[in-house]
N, C-alpha and C positions, 0 to 999 in steps of 0.2 A: 247386392249379393246374388239375387235371383237372375239378374241380367247377366252377370259374369258367368254363372253356371250355364246359362243358356248358350252364351257365346262359346264356352269351352266344349259343350256337347256338340254344337254345330261343327266346330273345327275338327273334333275327333271323328265325327261321322263323315266329313268331307275327305279326311285322310285315310279312312278305312279302305282296305283293298276290295272288300265286297261291294263298296259303293262305287268304285271306279273301274275295276277290272271286269271285262265281259266273261261270261261263263258259256260253256258249250255242252251240247248233248249229241251223243253219237248212238246210232241205232242201225242194225242190230248189234254191231260190234263183232268181235271174234276174228278168226282166221280168214284170210282172203288171198286170192291170187290175181295177177294181172300180167298182160304181155302186150307190147307195142313196139313199133320201130322207134329208133332214136337217132338224132343227129348231134354229133359233137363237132362243133365248127371252130376252126382256127380263125377268129375274127380279124386278127392282124394280117394274115396272109390270104384269107379268102377261100380256103379249101375246107372240106368236111370229111370226117369219118362217119359213114352211114352204116348203122347196124340194122339188119333185118328184124331183129327181135331183142328186146330187153325183157326178161322174164323175172318176176318178183313174187316172193311169198311174203305175206305181212300179217299184221294184227292191228285191229282197231279197238281202241279203249272204249268199252261200252258204258253208257250211263249218262246221267245229267250232272250239272254243276262242276264241270271240269274247267281247268284254268287255261286250256289251249295248248299246253306243251305235250308232246308225245301222243297226239291224237291217233296218228298212224305211224307204225314202225315197220321197217323193211329189213328183216334179218338176213334175207337171201336175195341177191341181185346177180343175174348172169346175163352176159351179152353174147349173141351169136350172129354169124353172117356179117361181120364188120369189114368194110373196105374203105380205102382212102389212098392218098399218095403213097406210092411204094408198094401197092398191092393189098393183100389181106391184113387185117389187124386182129390181135387178141387184146380185148379190153377187159380189165378186171378192177373191181372196187377194192379199196383197202380192207383187209380182213379184220382189222381191229376196231372198225367203226360200223354201226348199222345206221342206215339212213332213217331220218325222222321227219315227219311233217308236223310243223307247229302252226297253229292258227293265230292270225293277227287281226282279222276283221271279217265282218259278215254283211252281205247285202243281197237280199232277195234270193236266197237259195244258193248263193256262192260264198264259199269261205276262202278268203285270201290269206296267204301265209308264206311259208318258206320250207323248202326241203333242205335239211341240214346234214352235216357230216359227209358231204359229197367229196370223194377223193378217188381218183382213177389213175390207173397205169395203162397206157396204150403202147403196144409193141407191134411194129410193122414186120412183114415177112422179110424185109431187107435188113432186119436187126435193129432199126431205130427204135429206141425206147424213151417214152416221155411220161413224166408224172404231171397230172393235171389236178390242181388243188386250189385252195385259197392262195392269194398272193404271198402270204407269209409261210407257205409250205404246209400249213395245217389243213384240217377239213374245211371244205368250202360250203357255200350256201347258194341255192338257186331259188328264184321266185317261183311260187307254185300256187295253184288254186284248185279247190274241189268244188264240183258242180253237182248239186242234188238232181238236176234234170236228167243226167245220164250216168251219174255215179263215177265220172272220170276225174282223175287227178292230172291236171295239165302242168307241165314244168317248162319254164322258159327263162333260164338264168344266164347272165352274161358277165359274171364277176369272177369266173375261174381263170386260172393262168398256168402256163407251163413253168414249172419250178425246177425241172431237171430234164436234161436231154443227154443221151450218151454219145460215144464217139461215132456211132454208125449214122447219126442224124446229119443230114446236109444242112448247112447254115442257110442255104437258099430256100429250104422248105420249112424249117422250124428252128426256133431258138428260145432259150430261157427268157421269160418275160412276155412271150406271145400270149395274147388274151384269147380265151375260149368261151363259147356259149354251149349250153346243154338244153336240148328241147325234145319233149315227148308228150304224149297224152295217153295215160294208162286207164283203161276201162276196168275198174275194180269189180271183182266177182267173189262173193255176192255183193250187190250194190250197198253202199253205206250212205246213210243220211246224216248230215251234220247240220245242226241249227244253233242259233244263238239269238236271244237268250233261251 
């Protein structure tokens, strides 16, 4: 009987979320800003929309014993100075989603994870308009990592896709199904420190 109880206790402990899931600590937390250049590359065709600046305002969830979701949120994201095939571009994120950084792993001061809810519309000065999303048309995800050494959030994802192009887009330049990458490195101010455990 005692042996059976011991085995049951061990099994429950092994299945417990607190025994398996890492936790995270963020300091100091609170509001932050960041700005950096960004490249949105059509991997299928080999051309890039380059923006001089992507400006964000965000919030860091302060405190210990966090589960890793929603550590950093980005309610405001704006793009300026964007150019690519066809001239200048207006790039806007979807208004009904705010970007979120979720942590997945930690190694020596670096938190690896993903930037989620990435969904963009890019409109060229020639009228070509493209939606860049997850392949199913919903919000996309880009690989991301936060470094305590300089407080930056680096984003380098290649799983986005053009899911809509309008009549003004040349088939020689872009088509639905073209794969896109998104890359930038945001220096967050004030600097946030993320650790685990």
